[in-house]
C-alpha positions as CSV (number, residue, x, y, z in Angstrom):
1,M,66.2,-22.9,45.6
2,N,64.5,-22.4,42.7
3,I,61.5,-23.3,40.7
4,K,62.9,-24.5,37.1
5,G,59.2,-26.2,36.0
6,I,56.0,-27.4,37.5
7,G,53.5,-29.9,35.8
8,I,50.2,-31.3,36.6
9,D,48.6,-34.1,35.0
10,M,45.0,-35.9,35.5
11,V,44.2,-39.6,35.0
12,D,40.9,-41.3,35.1
13,I,41.2,-44.5,37.3
14,E,39.1,-46.5,34.5
15,N,41.8,-46.5,32.1
16,F,43.8,-48.7,34.6
17,K,40.7,-51.0,35.8
18,K,40.3,-51.8,31.9
19,L,43.7,-52.9,31.9
20,P,43.9,-55.7,34.8
21,L,48.0,-56.3,35.7
22,K,47.2,-60.0,34.9
23,G,47.3,-60.3,31.1
24,N,48.9,-57.1,30.4
25,I,52.1,-57.1,32.8
26,T,54.2,-56.0,29.3
27,F,52.4,-52.9,29.5
28,Y,52.7,-52.0,33.1
29,K,56.3,-53.0,33.1
30,K,57.1,-50.2,30.3
31,L,55.3,-47.7,32.5
32,F,56.2,-48.5,36.0
33,T,59.5,-50.1,37.9
34,T,59.2,-53.4,39.7
35,T,59.0,-51.4,42.9
36,E,56.0,-49.2,41.7
37,I,54.0,-52.4,40.9
38,A,54.5,-54.1,44.0
39,Y,53.6,-51.1,46.1
40,C,50.5,-50.9,43.8
41,E,49.6,-54.7,43.9
42,S,49.9,-54.5,47.9
43,K,46.7,-51.6,47.6
44,A,43.0,-53.0,48.2
45,N,42.6,-50.9,44.8
46,P,45.6,-51.2,43.2
47,Y,44.2,-49.4,39.8
48,Q,44.1,-45.9,41.7
49,H,47.4,-46.4,42.6
50,F,48.4,-46.9,39.7
51,A,47.0,-43.9,37.8
52,A,48.3,-41.4,40.8
53,R,51.9,-42.9,39.8
54,F,51.1,-42.2,35.9
55,A,49.6,-38.7,36.6
56,A,52.9,-37.8,38.5
57,K,55.0,-39.2,35.7
58,E,53.1,-37.2,33.7
59,A,53.1,-34.5,35.6
60,I,57.4,-34.7,35.7
61,I,57.5,-35.3,31.9
62,K,55.6,-31.4,31.8
63,A,57.4,-30.3,34.3
64,C,61.3,-30.7,32.8
65,G,60.4,-31.1,28.8
66,L,60.9,-35.3,29.2
67,K,59.3,-37.3,26.7
68,L,56.5,-40.1,26.9
69,K,59.8,-42.7,26.2
70,D,61.2,-41.2,29.6
71,L,57.9,-42.9,31.6
72,I,60.4,-45.6,33.0
73,N,63.2,-43.7,34.2
74,I,60.9,-41.7,36.6
75,E,60.2,-43.8,39.6
76,I,57.4,-42.5,42.4
77,I,57.9,-43.8,45.3
78,N,57.0,-43.1,49.2
79,N,59.7,-41.9,52.0
80,K,59.7,-43.7,55.2
81,D,56.5,-41.1,56.3
82,G,54.3,-42.1,53.4
83,A,54.7,-39.3,51.5
84,P,55.8,-39.9,47.7
85,S,58.9,-38.7,46.1
86,A,60.5,-38.9,42.8
87,K,63.6,-40.8,41.4
88,V,64.4,-39.2,37.7
89,K,67.4,-40.8,35.8
90,N,69.9,-38.4,34.1
91,K,68.0,-35.4,35.7
92,L,70.0,-32.8,37.5
93,G,67.6,-31.3,40.6
94,K,65.1,-32.4,43.0
95,F,61.6,-33.3,42.1
96,L,58.5,-32.5,44.7
97,V,55.3,-34.2,43.9
98,S,51.8,-34.6,45.6
99,L,49.3,-37.3,44.6
100,S,45.5,-37.4,45.0
101,H,43.0,-39.4,44.1
102,T,38.9,-39.5,44.1
103,K,37.0,-42.7,43.3
104,N,37.2,-42.2,39.5
105,E,40.2,-39.9,39.4
106,A,43.8,-39.4,40.1
107,V,45.8,-36.0,40.3
108,A,49.4,-35.3,40.5
109,I,51.6,-32.0,40.5
110,A,55.3,-31.9,40.2
111,L,57.9,-29.2,40.8
112,W,61.1,-29.4,39.2
113,L,63.5,-27.4,41.8
114,N,67.4,-26.7,41.6
């Protein structure tokens, strides 16, 4: 496999905390799939998970030249072993993603492989 692109992004978790899911569901549905929303909501601190997934989507956009409007076409899921992976509609190849967060920041890196 060859690397076709690489992307990285960092997100301030506070940006999501300022927009609680309740009262801002339309905003979240523009960025995340129902599966992603359910996953993040199941966590004690959902906003760090929303931020990490958003960072991963931004990293994928940077890796393969998609547009911001394509965020909803990217889904960050967890494999059975808990590792994150990405599904990207209408994009050939495989994406590897890695997510991390501290109390205040979330970061993600994405590799686009063919």
